[in-house]
C-alpha positions in Angstrom: 4.7 -10.5 -22.7 2.0 -11.6 -20.8 0.2 -8.7 -18.5 -2.2 -8.7 -15.5 -4.7 -6.4 -17.2 -7.7 -9.0 -17.1 -7.7 -9.6 -14.0 -7.3 -5.8 -12.0 -10.2 -4.9 -14.2 -12.6 -7.3 -13.2 -11.2 -6.8 -9.7 -12.2 -3.4 -9.9 -15.6 -3.8 -11.7 -14.6 -2.4 -15.3 -15.9 -4.0 -18.4 -13.8 -3.8 -21.0 -15.1 -1.1 -23.3 -15.5 1.5 -20.6 -11.5 0.3 -20.1 -10.9 0.5 -23.2 -12.7 4.6 -23.4 -10.7 5.7 -20.5 -7.6 4.6 -22.2 -7.9 6.1 -25.2 -8.2 2.6 -27.1 -11.0 0.4 -28.7 -11.8 -2.3 -27.0 -10.6 -4.8 -29.5 -7.3 -3.4 -28.7 -7.6 -4.1 -24.6 -9.2 -7.4 -25.3 -6.1 -8.3 -27.5 -3.2 -7.3 -25.0 -6.0 -9.3 -22.7 -5.2 -12.3 -24.4 -1.6 -12.0 -25.4 -2.4 -11.2 -29.2 -1.0 -7.6 -28.9 2.1 -5.8 -26.8 1.7 -2.3 -26.3 3.2 1.1 -26.7 5.5 2.4 -23.1 2.7 5.2 -23.4 0.0 2.6 -23.2 1.7 0.4 -20.8 2.1 3.0 -18.2 -0.8 4.8 -18.7 -2.9 1.5 -17.8 -0.4 0.9 -14.9 -1.1 4.9 -13.3 -4.4 3.9 -14.0 -4.8 1.3 -11.9 -1.9 2.8 -9.2 0.9 -0.1 -10.2 3.9 -0.1 -11.8 4.7 -1.1 -14.7 6.1 -4.0 -13.6 2.5 -5.3 -11.7 0.8 -5.2 -14.3 3.3 -6.3 -17.1 5.3 -9.8 -16.4 8.5 -9.8 -18.8 9.3 -13.5 -19.5 13.0 -13.5 -20.8 12.4 -16.8 -23.1 10.6 -15.1 -25.5 
């Protein structure tokens, strides 16, 4: 699954470490999310989308071919 976390986070001027603290996860988790190496739980995906005032579908791009 692809996502726009890094793009949106940078637009809002939030550092990876600060965003991780806000989400209650490690900076490594945010890094892994941004590089597509980790898919979040539905709870974390919802929390991220809510923080950005977006829908989950606006932040996360589901690739049906996978």
